[in-house]
C-alpha positions as CSV (number, residue, x, y, z in Angstrom):
1,X,0.0,0.0,0.0
2,X,1.0,3.6,-0.5
3,X,0.3,6.8,1.5
4,X,0.2,10.4,0.6
5,X,-0.5,13.6,2.6
6,X,-2.6,16.3,0.8
7,X,-2.3,19.9,1.9
8,X,-5.6,21.6,2.5
9,X,-6.3,25.2,1.7
10,X,-8.2,27.9,3.7
11,X,-11.1,26.0,5.4
12,X,-10.3,22.7,3.8
13,X,-8.2,20.5,6.2
14,X,-5.1,18.3,5.4
15,X,-6.1,14.8,4.2
16,X,-4.4,11.5,4.0
17,X,-4.9,9.0,1.2
18,X,-4.1,5.3,1.4
19,X,-3.9,3.6,-2.0
20,X,-3.4,-0.1,-2.8
21,X,-0.7,-1.6,-5.1
22,X,-2.7,-0.5,-8.2
23,X,-3.0,3.0,-6.8
24,X,-6.7,2.6,-6.2
25,X,-7.9,4.8,-3.3
26,X,-8.8,2.6,-0.3
27,X,-8.9,5.2,2.5
28,X,-9.3,8.9,2.6
29,X,-9.4,10.7,6.0
30,X,-8.4,13.9,7.8
31,X,-4.8,14.1,9.0
32,X,-5.9,15.4,12.4
33,X,-8.4,12.7,13.1
34,X,-7.7,9.0,13.6
35,X,-8.6,6.5,11.0
36,X,-11.6,4.5,11.8
37,X,-12.0,0.9,10.7
38,X,-8.2,0.5,10.5
39,X,-8.5,-3.3,10.8
40,X,-10.2,-3.2,7.4
41,X,-6.8,-2.4,5.9
42,X,-4.7,-4.9,7.9
43,X,-3.2,-2.1,10.1
44,X,-4.8,-3.0,13.5
45,X,-2.4,-2.5,16.4
46,X,-0.3,-0.1,14.4
47,X,-2.3,3.1,15.2
48,X,0.6,4.8,17.1
49,X,3.1,4.0,14.2
50,X,0.6,5.3,11.6
51,X,0.0,8.5,13.7
52,X,3.7,9.1,14.0
53,X,4.2,8.5,10.3
54,X,1.4,11.0,9.4
55,X,3.0,13.7,11.5
56,X,6.4,13.3,9.8
57,X,5.0,12.7,6.3
58,X,5.8,15.5,3.8
59,X,2.9,16.9,1.7
60,X,2.5,15.7,-1.8
61,X,5.1,12.8,-1.6
62,X,3.8,9.4,-2.4
63,X,5.5,6.8,-0.1
64,X,5.3,3.1,0.3
65,X,3.4,2.3,3.5
66,X,5.6,0.0,5.5
67,X,4.7,-0.4,9.2
């Protein structure tokens, strides 16, 4: 899977996109709110790691999601 952080403008908040190996969007959520249904993506138990990654993730840079 891949992750990208999208910068919001004005009243639109920053968002996180998680995409599968074919770059199909599988999750889209606000960067300042925790992802719900995280077990659906096989990331259960890795909430703290994901939160830390999101904080350090640069805007607009697609990265391989390795937790």
